[in-house]
Structures are given as C-alpha cells and as structure tokens.
N, C-alpha and C positions, 0 to 999 in steps of 0.2 A: 298730681294731677299728667291727665295722657298725655299722652308724647305721638308723636307719630311712626318710632320706632317701624324703621324702615332697612337702617343702614345695614346693610351686613347682608340680609334676608334671598333668598335661595329662589326666584324669580322664571315658571316656565313660562315662553311665548308663543303659543303656533301661530301660523301663518305669521311668525313675525320678520318674513322675506320681505313684505308687504310695504304700500308706505303709511297706512294708517300704527299697522304692529309695529312697526320698527320708528317708526313716532312716539309712538309707548316707552317703548323699552330704554330709547335713548332715556326719558322722558327721568324714567323707573333708573336709570346708572347713573341722574345726576345726583338724586335724592342717594345713594349708595348701594345701588340694589341691583343687586349679584342675578349674569341672565342670562338661559339656553334659550338661541333664538331658534326654531324648531321653522323647517318649510319644505317642502318637493323640494323646491330648488336651492339645492345646497349651497350655488356660488351664491344666492341672493345672499342663505340665512350665514354662511363665509365671513361676506363681505360685511350684513351688518353687522355683526359680531368684533368684527377686525375694527371697524369706523368706531363703536362701542368702545371697544379698550382701549384705541390712541387718542379719543376724546375723552374722557372722563376718568381715566387708568382707575376701570371700574372691570373689574374680568368678567371674558362674553366667551359664552363659545357657543358655531355655528353648529348646525348638524340636520339632515335631510331623516325626516321622518315623517311616514303615509298617518296620514287620521283616518283612515277607515283601514288600518291596517294593525289590532291591539298589539300585534309579534314587532310592527317598524316601532309603536311609542316602549312597548319594555324592554326593549336596547337601545332607544335615544336615551329611557331611567337608567337605565344604566349606565350610561358612559356618563352623566348626568350629575348623574350619584358618586363618579369616582372623581373628577372631573371638579367637582364645585362640592359638593356634601350633601346635603341636606332640602329637599325641598317645601320651601314653606309656603308658593304664592304660587297659583296657576291663571293666566288669562286667556283663554278659547279663542283667539281671536281668525280660525281656517273660516272660510267661506266665501261666498261669493254667488253670484246668479251666473246667469247664459243664455245665451239668444236662443236656445233650442227650445230650451222657458217660459218662453214671453209669448206672447201671439203680439200680432200685427193688430190689432184690432182694440179699440179700447173698450167696446163693447158693441154687442149685435143690433143692428138698424140692418133699414131695409136696404143699400146698402147689400150690408155685409149676406143676405141673404145666398146668394149666387158663388160666397166666395166662402165657404164656411169651413176652408183649414188656414187662414186667417184667422180667424176665431176660437173659444176654446177646444171647440172641434177640432183642431187641429194638431194639437200640439203635441207634440211624439212624447209617450213615453218612458223613454231612456231620458233627454232632459229631462224630465220632470223626478224622474228618482239620482238622478245624478245632484239636483242640484238642491235634495230634499235631504239625501244622502252626506253632503260635504258641507251644510251648516246645520244637523240637527245628531248627528248619528259625528258627526267632525266633532261635535262637542262632549258628546255620552262621552265614548270612548277614552276623548284623552283626561276624563275626568275622576272617569273608573281605574288610569295609570300611574296619573300622578297625584294622585291625593292620598296613597296611602303611604306617601311618608308623613302628611297633616295629623293623621291616624295615632300615629306616635305620639307626635311631640301634646297633642291633643291643644291645637294653636294650626289659625293654617286660610285664608283665604281665597278663593276661587272667582273670577269675574267674565260671566257667560257674554257673548255682544253679540246680542239681540237687534232689533233695529226698529221703524215708526210705523214699517210695515207692518210689524205686532199687534199693534192699537186700530191702526185706519190701515189695512188693506188695499195697497193699489192699486189697480189699470194694471193691466199687460203680464202682470208676474207676478202667477198663481202659487206659480213653486216655490218661492222664496217666500211672499205673505207665510204661506201658513209655515213654511220651516223654521221661519225664524217667530211666529205666534205658537213653536211647538217648544222652541228655547225658552220661550218665559214661565209655562208652565211646569216645565223640565228646573225651571230656577225654584222656581217654590216646592217644587216636590224633593228637590235634595236637599239645599235650605232645612226644611223641615224634616227626613230623615236622616238629617247628618246636625240636629241641631247641639247632643247632649254629645257630640264629641271635641267641641272646642270651634267645627268645623265652620265658618260663613261661607254662604252661599250666594251671591248677588249677579244681579246687570249693569248692560248700559245697552243703552236703545239711541242709537246715531241714529240726529236724522237726515237730512240730506248734503253727502259731502261727495267731491268729483273724485271717480276713483276709476279702475278700468274694467270693472266689471260694469258702473252704469255711463260711463261717459258714453257713447253707441246710442243709452237713450237720451241723453239732453243734452247732448253736442254735437249741431251739426258740421256733419268732418269735411265738408268740404269751404264750410263759407266759417268754421269757429263761433257759429253764432248756437243763443240757443234751440231748441228745435221748440214745438209748436207745447209741448212735453215738461223741456227744467226751465220753462218760464212761466206753469203756468204752479211749475214748486217756488220760483222763485216769488210770484203772487200771493204764497198762500203758508208764506216764511215769510210772519211779522218781521222781523228783523235783513229782511228781502237784500241774502243774499246764503250760500249756502257755505254748512261748515268748512274746519281748518283742523286738520290733525290736529296739529298740538294740544285742542277746547278740546279736546275726548280725555286727554293725560291728567286736568287738574280731580274729577268727580273720580280713576282708580284708581290715585294710590292714594285719594278721601277711602271709600271703602278696602281699601289691602290695609288702611293704617289703624291705629287704636284707639285713632279717633273714631274709629262706624264700631268699637270692636259689638256695638247694642243688637247691628242692625246685619239683617240680613231675611231671604227671602225680597229684595226688593228689587222692580226693576226702572232704571232711574233713568228720564229722559233727555236727550241733549240736543236743540231740536231750533233754537231761534225761534222758540213757544209755536214751530206750525202743530202742536199738538193742543193747547188752546186755542185756537183759533177758525169760527168757522165760517172765517168767509168772507162773512156779514160784519 
C-alpha cells in the first residue's frame, strides 16, 4: 500500500521567508521533511528556519538566494547539499505582483479617454518585466538548479505556485496574470520533459489570500474595509471569504507524497469555488 513517504526528505522552498511559503515549510516539518528556506531576505529566511527547528525538532536552514540569478542558486545548492544532503523536493514559491505593473483603471471607458496613463497605455515596462521575470524566470531557474539531485535518484517532485489569474485573468494586473499563465504551461511542458526521469512536476493555483503583494488592492488602508475590488472577490467566491495560508499545505503534501506517484502535469485550484462560479 502506498504511504506518504515524506519523513527525512529534503525540500527547498523559494520565497520561504514570506507568509504563504513559510506556512507550507512549517507543515512540511510537521511531517518530518527537512527544509531549506530560501529568500532574498536572509534575516527572514533564517528566522523561519530557526522557528521550524525549535518548534518541530526537524533540521531547517535559512539561506539568501536570488531566484533570478543562477549563480546565486548554485551557491545555495552547494550549501544545502553540504548541510542537509541531496534534494528531493522543490517548491517554487517566489513570486508576487507590483503596483508599477498594475493599471489604475479596470477597463477603458469614456471617462478614461482623457487619462490613458491610468490604463493599459500607461503601464511601465520596467514594472511589467520585473513581475514577469520574478514569477516565470523565478520558477524556471530554480527548477534547473535544484532538480539535478533528483535526476540521480530517478525520483522527486517539483511544485510550482500558479494562481487563479492563470485561468481567469483579472483586471488591472496583466503582468501577473500573464506570468502565472506561463507557469501553468511550463508546468505541463516540464512534466512531459521529465516524465521518464521519475521527477514529477505539478502546480497549485491559489485563489484569493491576503498577502503583502495584493493587500493594497483589496483593503482600504484608511478604513480597513474591503475595497470595491475586494468586495467583488468575496462576492465571486462561493465560500465568501479569503483563503488562509494553512489551506494550501494539504494539497502540497499530497503532490509531494507517494500518494501522487502517478500525478504529473496538473494544476490544482485551491480557491473556495471561485473557478467554478459563473456569478449567477
């Protein structure tokens, strides 16, 4: 009978200093997985790793790494191999949106004709490029570097972090939506490419969770109440709430485990029913 078979495996989590991925890392540790927490912010990565070791008694290390710099990732890999051993799992959690890649207007109407800088025409290409690179290239490069250990074992699991925006692009955030859509396609492509190596490649597509990257769009800073956009999201989610970071972990553990040994190339929504709801 298939078992979870997670204990003592070694996992790399990029973006591990953030709320979502640090929560996933903690849940990994609860299952006995040894973790390497990677983040551009070394202090944040080390803090998460120290807390994991103290709480769960499972080894964890925090490292600074830039997911857009292959040399930086290879340096991190050398340290991981030395301190933790060979890598079994990779969670590509680094990503996010930016205000500079966001339109102020949801759509072009007669009212916006005199202020096109608030629309598609006013997008800053530097911001667009930054968001696309962080999400897509920041998934591709770590996959190149950290999956090499898995090749030698003919076993391993890569989990990419997509978004509901990949399936149903949202207004205002074209760069983020396009990048996450690219991650879906890349997940399927790499799953096929790796299929005979024993490495499985899948993705999760979270619905709406409040994060540092989207809070400015969803919550009014002055009142703390939902913005009109935030209220639209709640109205369009049958469960009528935002997701919680903990609620991503069960799907991640399943995809890592031997229970999903015949599962590769899938993107699983975790969205409170958002993708199933037509609005009627």
